[in-house]
N, C-alpha and C positions, 0 to 999 in steps of 0.2 A: 504495501498501501505504500503510495504515496503522501509524503505531508506537503503539506498543503504550506507558504508559507507567505508572512500580507506583508507588505511594505507600505511605509507609511513615510512619502514623501513630505520634503519640507516647506513650506507656507508662509510668503511676507507677503506682509502687507506693507506698502511704502504711503505714507502719511506727508504730505509735500505741505511745508506751511511758510507761509511766504510773510514773513518777516522784513520790518523798515531795517534798512541796510543789512542785510545778507538771507540766505536759507538756511536751514540744515534739513536733514531726514531722519524718522523715527522708525526702528524694520522692528517689528513684533513677530518670533520665530514659533512656531507651536512645535514643542519639543520632542521627536522623534523617539517612539516607542522601540526598548532592544527588542533585539531576537531572543527565542527562547535562544539558553545554550544548547549547540549540539550533539547530543548522547554517546557515553563512551560507549567504544567496542565489546565490553564487558556489559553494559547498560543492551545495547542492541543484540548482543547475544543470547542476555536474560528475556529480552521479551520473545525472541525468538521459539526460545524455550516453549515457554510459555501456553505458546500456539500449540507445538508440537503434543504436550503434554495435555491438553487438552482433546485434540483430534485423534491422534492416535496411544494413548499410553494406555492399557490394558485394564489398566483400574481408573479413568478419568470419576466417574463415575464415584470414588470412593476420596478423592481428592480434598483437602479445604478450600473452602473459598477464603485466596487472597488476594490480593493487589501489588500482582510482578514489582512495581519498582520500589515498594516497601524492600528491596530487597537488593543487596549492593553486586553479586553476583549470579550469574548462572546457577554454582555448585549450592548458592545457600537458598535458593530459591528450589532445586530437584529436594534436598533435602528435608524439605518441608509439604514438601507434594506428594513422595514417595508413599505407597501405603504401605507404614512397617510389619504390619500380619502378615503377608505375604511379601512383598518383592524387598530383598537382598541385593538385589544385583544390578538395577537401573546404574550407567555413573557415567559422569563426562570424561575426556581427554585427551588427552592433545593430537594432533590430529597429526604430528609426523611420527608421533612410536605408535596411534594406532595401525596406520598406513603402511609402518615397517615390518610389524610383527604378521598382523591381519595378510596380509600381498607380500611383502619379501620375505616373512619365516624370521623376522631378526629384533634382538631388541638388545638394551643399552642393559648391562649385569655383569656376574662372572661367571656365570654357566651351572651353575648345579642348581638341584632341590636338597630339601632335605627334612626330614619325617622326625619324631619323634617313637622312641620305643615305651614299654611301659611304666622304668626307671626319671622317663623326661631325660635320657639322655639323646642328644642330636647328632644321627646319623646322616651320611651321605644317601642321601635313594639313588641318583642321576647323577652323570657329567655328561653336559652333552661338547661334542668330538673339539668343538671350535671354543673350551672354553681357554683360557689360560691354566687348567687344572688338570685336563687332559694329560698334557706332556710330563704333565710330573709325577701321573700316573695315578693320580685318587681318582677311586674308584668308591661306585657302593658296596657299604659296608661300611667308608670311612666311619672315624666317630669326631666330633667337633669337642673341641675339650675348651679353647680361649679363640680368641681376637683381637689381637695386637693385647699381648697379654692378658686382657680381660679372662677370668677363668668361667666358664659359661656352666649356670650355677641349673639345679634338675625346670624342664619345660617354660626355661627364659627366653624370651622372643628377641631372635636373635636381628632379626627384618633393622629395629635403630641402631644397631651395632653393624651393617655395612656401608655406611655412609652414603653421602646425598646421592641424588640418580645422575650421575651425570657423569664423561668420561674421563679421565684419570684416576678419580677417588682410587685412590691405593689401602688395601688392608693384609693383615697376617695373621695367616691359617695354619693352628698348633688342631693337628688329628694322632689321634691311637689310630695304627695302623692293624688288620686284623689280628697282624700277629703278638700285636699289644705293645712294639715298639711306637715311639713321638717321633713326630716330624712337624716343622713349619712353611709355611712358603707363603712368601710378597707376592699377589699380584693385584693385577690393576685390573680400573670396570672398561670395558668396552665394548663394542655393538659384536653381540652373537648371533652366529649363524645356527639357525636350529634344523637340527637333526630331530623330526619327528618321531622317525622310525628309530627304537632303544637297543632292541634288538629280532634277531630274525636268525628262525635255525627249524629243525624239526627235531623229534622224538621220535624214535621206535619203540614199539608197543609192539609186540606182539608181528603180527602180518601187516599192522594199520602204520601206515605212517602222518603224525601228528607234527601240523605246522602249527610254530609258537611263534608269536607273533607282540611285541612287548613294545604300543604304539604311544606316546606323549600331548600329543594337542596335535589338532584340525586347523592347520593353515596350509592357504593354498600350494605351499611348495611341497607341502605331503604329497601331494596328487602321482606324482615324480617318484615319489619313493613307492609307495603301497603300489605303485604298476611295478616298481624292479619286486618290488616283498614278491605277490603273487604270481608274476612269470615263475618266479623264481618255483614255489611254491607245485604248479600246476604241474611243469616240468619235471617233477621227482614222483611226482605222484599223491599228495597229503588228497588224503580221504575222513581226516580230522583238521578243525584249526581251537586251535584255547588264544582268544585275544587277550593281553592283556590289557586292563585302563585303568587303573589304580590308580594313580597320582593325574590321570587325563582330563583336563577340568574342562572343557569344551574346545570349539571356535567356529571354524566354517559351515554350515548342515551343507553346502554344495562339497565340502569335504566328506560328512557325515554320510550323504549319499551315493558315494565314491565305493566309501567300505564296505557300506550294507551291501551295497549291490556283488560284490568281489565278494561277497559273502553267501550271499543268497543261489549267483548265479543266472542265466542265460534264461533260465526258463522262467521266474518273477519279472521278468522284463519288458514294462508300461506298468504296470501294480501297482498300488497308491505302498506310495513307504511313508510318509510323514505328513500330513494334514497340516496348516496353517492353522491355527484360529483366531479372529482380530477382534475388539469391542464389538458394538452394534452400529456404530458411528461409521469402518470400515469392514462391513462385510465381504465388499467389492472389492478388497485385496485378499479374501481368503482365497488357499492353495494350494491342492496337493502337489506334493514331492514323489516321483516315481521311480523307481529302478528304473538306473540306466542299462545299455548293452555294455559292458566291458572283455575286451579280450582277456584278460586273465582272470572271470571268473569261475569257482571251483565247486558251484552247484553244490550246495554241502545241505546233508537233511538235520545237521546239528551245530551245536555253538558253542563251548567252551568260554565264558568270561571273569575274568580276572577281578575285582571290581574294590571298592574302597569308600569312604569317605568324601571320595577325593574322585569320583566318578560323578560328574556332569554333562548336566546341557546335551553338546553334543554327543559323548559317550553314553550317557544314557539314551538320546532319541535313538542313538542304531541300533542298543538292546530291545527297545519297547516295539521300533518299529519293523526289526526282523521273529520278534513273536507272534505274528496270526499266519508266520508261514515255514517255520521251521521250531524242532526244539532247542531252549536256552536254557541253559544255566548258568548263575550265579556262586560264586566261589571269592573267598572271601568275607564280606560286611557288606551292610545297605548302600545303596547309594546315596550320589550326596542329596540328590531329591530337587531338580530344577528345571519343570514340567512346562518353561516357556521359554521367551525366546524373543532379541531384540532384532529391529530397524537399526539401521545408523543415519544420521544428520550431520553433514558438511556445515558449518556458520566458522567463518574466519578461522583463525589455530582452531578453533572449539570442535570437537567430532559431541554430540548428541549421541548416548546409546539405553534408550526407556526401555521398556520393556512391553512389549508390541504385538503377543500374541501367543496361545498356546499353541501345545505341542499333541496329537494323538495322534495312533499310529489307527490303521483301517478298521480294527475291530473298537475304533471309539474308544479308547484309551488311552488315557493321559490323569493327569491331575496327582502325579506321587509328587507330590510335596514330601512326603517322609522319605523317600529313599524308592528304590526296587530292591526289595527284598533278597538277602541273600538267600541259595539253596542251602550249602555249604559255609561254615564259620571259621576262618582258621587268624591269627594273625597275620602282620606282612613280620616278614622273613626280612630285617632290616639288615641283619651280620652276612644276610646267602648271597650271591649271584643270581642274577634272576633267570638262568639257567641251569641252576644249582638240582635238581632233583629232590633235596631236601629244605627247599623252600617250603617252608611249612603251603602255602597258597599252591603252588605249582605239584606240589606234592599229591593235594587233594584235588585238584581236576586228572591229573593221570589215574587217577585210583578208581577217580568216576567213571570215567576213559574206558581202563580197562575191564571194573566191576558190575557198571553202570547203577553201582550206590554212592551215596551221600558218605562217608566216613561224620565228618560232622554237624550232621543239618539240628534244625529247631531255630529262634529267633532266640540272641543272643544279646548278648548287651557289645555296644558301638567295640570293635577291635580295633577301630585307624584313630590316632591323632596323629590330625595334619595339624600345618602354620595357616593361618588365617591372612590367605590373600583379600585382594581389594581388587575392584578395576578389570584392566588387563592383564594387573598382577597375577587375580585368579583364573584365566586362564592359560597363563605361561605356567604356573605353578612352580616357578623358580627365580633365584636371585643371582 
């Protein structure tokens, strides 16, 4: 909408008075009315966000009535408008960081994930190959004991200790290695290229060849990685599959469709995978995402997923979307519980990412705000490599494939203790 401007021109009244011996002029001017100040970029962004929230937000009818001009910036406004009983995910991101992650598969950090064991000790869960820690030999199962000489206490939030989110930040990390020896490395924060596939291998269980994939995030660059993995699985005759999503916080739905299609096979091509359901103002935007024809699809009749309370969003969509078409098993722990998704809007250097739609499978199943329930419960074997058959979750997945029986069935208290990530960091799941 164009903003109207009103210009108040100067009006001069010239009164000429003739006076004996001479003359003079008296000029009377109507004072110019000042223009209102130009709104700042933050104020314009705030107003734009307000319009988007009123129109697209899934819970727009639950928002409080506010005057957006009472808020200094879009973040303050979003914090107030969010429907807190359900919405833990709407966020605002920096444009360059957002595009780097989702499109280029990059982010600024040190390139590692971490989690807590039952004693509150912090263990490395994975290390990206582009991380400065990777050539130093740091791997899953190493325990972080100190940062810049500060001894880590049980369950301590180490994110504030890792410095500002800018390139060049340097930290010295002290580790206890699996052999109980100690070592330290000084590393610098920089742009990290994400390898979404952390592990790909095969397990030979009797006459069965089981593909094993550890998949960490749904970014666009993962498409080529998935093609490579499933081309290999297809070439060796994989007839069972274990997909480890325990640290996968989500990402692009396009990539989720691809992974699901590679698992479901060409027989499901064109069928409904997941439907996006918007609010009543935006029903015209509802859409069915269908399985696609993938060259390296496996056409399986079952899939086993290793999950945790860190498995969220697109990870849950893959599992829920496959359920109407095949036998799906969850090993490890209940998932996080995010049955909704977001569109994104760019304004200046801001990216607005409010919850915009529900995710529902072909059987109409959705709204799993408490998470998708696990069929088998096993702790996260932080001290074990992903492919170690003694790792509790992989062990139970293998036993189920071999016997058809879950070793540890039944509802249990959550066995996963994960860091509290926010915004894009929740998708990346790494420092």
